[in-house]
N, C-alpha and C positions, 0 to 999 in steps of 0.2 A: 635251171639249177634247182636241185631238190631242196626241200625245206631244211634238212639237216645241214647241208653244205652252206646254205645261206646263214643259218643261225651261227655256225662255227665261224664263218667269215666275219660276222658282225662282232664277235668277241675277240678278234685278232687285230693287231696293229703292227705297223712297221716301226722298228727303232731306228736310230741313226745310221746303223749299218745296212739298212735296207731289208733285213730279215724279218719275216713275220714272227710275231710273238703273242702269247696270250695277254690280253689286257686285264690286268689285275686292278681291283678297286683301289688299293693303296698306291699303285703306280699313277693312276689318274689324280688322286689327291696330292701326291708329291709333285707331279708336273704343274699343278696349279700354284704350288708354293715355290716354283722355280727350280726344282730338282730335275735333273736329266739322267735317265737310266743309261749307264755306259755299257754295261754288260752283265752277264750272269756267269759266275765262276765258282770253282771249288774254293774251300777255305784258304788254302795256301795262295792261290792266284789272287783271291780277293784281298788278302793281306798285302801282297806285293802292290796291288793297285792302290790300296788305301794310302800307303806310304808315298807312292809316286804322285798321286793327286794332291796330297797334303804338301809335298815339296813344291808343287806347282802353285800353291796358294789357294787351292780349292777347299771348300767345305766338302766333306765326304760322309755319306751315310750308307750303311749296309743293312739290308733287310733279308730275312729268310722268305722263301717262297711260301705263299699261303696255299697249301695243297687242297683245301676245301674249295678253292676257286678254279681248279683245274677241270676242264671240261671232261665229260665221260669219255669222249673220243680220245682223249689224251692220257687216259689212266695208265697206259704203258710207260709213260714218262715219270710217274710219281716217284719211283725209287731213285732215279737220277736227280730229279728236282729237289727231293728231300735232303740231298747232300750239297746243294749249291746255295750261293748267296747272290742277291742282286746289288750291284754297286751303283750308287747314285752320286752325282756331284752337282755343285752349283758354285757360282762365284761367291766369295766371302762378302758379306754385307759390309759396306763402309761404316766406320764408327760415326755415330751421330755427335756432332760438335755441340757443346752447350753454349747457349748465348751468354755473353758477358753482361 
């Protein structure tokens, strides 16, 4: 395997759907905080998902794609990715009960 392919592969990860995706630094940070990336969608689909996940009792977070983190090999995707949002969810934290 060439060095370029190896480097590109090291910056990719599989999401819950099994598809390969770029590993963004924010995604790594959010995963450490318990957030799970559900998918990347246009603004309308993202809004539909936000409402659905909130109805299911999930916390929802929507992030824009950081284009500066897109690999040079993937620059053809910049235009599309600039119009998309990444939707993350996690279970709502249980309220902390105060001791009496």
